[in-house]
N, C-alpha and C positions, 0 to 999 in steps of 0.2 A: 278689288278689295271689297269686303262686306263690312257693314257696321259691326258685325260680330267679331271682327278681327282687330278692332281699334282699341288701343290702350287708353284707359281713362281712369280718373280717380273720383271718388266721392268728395263731397264738400268737406268731409272730415279728413281727407288726405289718403284714405285707404284705396288700394287698387279695386276696381270694379270689373267684373267679367260680364260683358254685354252678351255673351252667349246665353246667359240666363234669360234674355229677352226672346230668344228663339221660340216661335209658337205663340207669342203674345203680341197683340197690337200695342203700340207705344205712341204716345203723344209727346213729342220732344219740343220744348219751348225755351227760347232764350229769355231769361228773366232779369229784372232789375228792381231794386228796392226804392228808388227815388224817382219814379217815372209817373206820369199822369195815368198810365195804364196799370200801375202796380196793384190796384184793387182786383185785377184779374186773378191774382193769387187765390182769393177766396173762391172764385168760380172754378179754378183748376182743382182746388181741394175738393169742392163739391162733386166735380166730375170723377175724380179719383175715388172718392168714397162711394159714389153711385155705382161705378163699374169695376172696382177693384176685385170683388169676389167673382167677377166674370172673366178676369184676366187682363184688364187694361192696366198698362203702366203709364203713369204721367211722370215725366222726367224733366226737371228744371235745370237749365244751364246758365248760371249767372254770367253776365257780360257787361263790361264797362265801356264799350265802344260807342255808345250813343249818348252823347251829352254828359259823359262821366256820371251816369245815373246808378252805377253799382260800384261805388268806391270802397266799400267795406272789406274787411278781412273775411275769411271763411267763417270764423266764429261769430262775427257781427252779422253776417248774412243769415246764418242759421238761427241766431237769437231773434232777429227781426222777423223772419218768416214764421217761426214758431209762435212768438209772443203776439204778433200783430194779426196773423191770418190763420194760425193753427195748422200750419203746413205739416203734413206727415208724408207726402209723396217724396220720392227720392230727389235730392239735389246733388249736383255734381260740381267739380272744380270750376272756378271762374275761367272763362276762355274767350278767345277772339272767335267771332263767327264770320268775319269778313277780313279781307286784306291778306298780306303776305304771311302773317302769323295765324291764319285761319286754322282752327283745330281740324284734324282729319275727319272727325264726325261731320262737321259742317261743310267740309269739302264734298262729302257725299250728299248731304241733305240739300244743299243749295243747287244741285243739279236738277232738282225737281221743279216743275212749273206749277204756278198757282192756277186758279180756274180761268184766268185770262191768258194763259199760255206763257207767262213771264217767269223765267228761272233766274238764277244768279244771286247776287248779294241779298242778305237779309236787310229788310227795309228799316226796321226799328225794333225796340224791345217787344217781347211777347208775340213774335212770329211763331206759328205753330206748324209742325210737320207731323202728319199721321203716317205711321209706319206699320205695315202688316206683319204677320207672324213669320214671313220669310225674309224680312229685312228690307223690303222695297217700300219706298215712299209712295203712298197712294193718294195723298192729298196735302196741299199746302194752303194754310190760312194766314193771311196777312194780319198784322197786329190789331187792327180795328175789329176783327172778327173775334168776338168774345167766346170763351169756352162753353157758354150756355147757348150759343147761337144754334138754331135748329139744324142748319146744314152741317155744322161740325158734329153735333150730337148724332145726327142720322148717319154720318160717315163712320163714327165709332160703333154705333149699333150694328151697322152692316158687317163690320169686321168681326164682331162678337157673335153674330148669328150662326 
C-alpha cells in the first residue's frame, strides 16, 4: 500500500485525495494546540509559505494521544490555528498516530527511521516526516527538531532541487 491509496479527510470533513501529492515533497506533522511545542505552527507556516510555490506541501494531522493536548473539535482546531498562528497549510482529520487505532497513513510513516536509526511509534506532538514525490519517507525528524532547523530545511531544499 502507498500513501496515495489511503482514505483521509480534511479537517473540514471532506474526502481528500492524496494522489494529488504525487510528484510533490510533503512534510507530514502530527500537531496539537495545547502543547509546549505548539509554537512550531508558526514555523511550519513560514516553511509552507517559503516553499509552497516550489511544490512543498506541509500537512498537519491533529492528534490527541499525547497528554490530551488536542481536545478540540475540528472547528475549534481550525479556528485556533488560523487565529493564533495564521495557518493556511492543509490540516486533516484528527487521528491516532500510535496504537491499535493508528491511522493507516501513520502505519506507513512510522516504518521510517530517524537519523539514529529508530523507527516505530511517534514520540510526541510535532514529529515530522518528509516524504518525496514518489511517496517514500526520506527523513524523520523528532519533535524537538523545529521546522526552521537547518537540517530539515536542507532536506526540503534537496527534494525541491
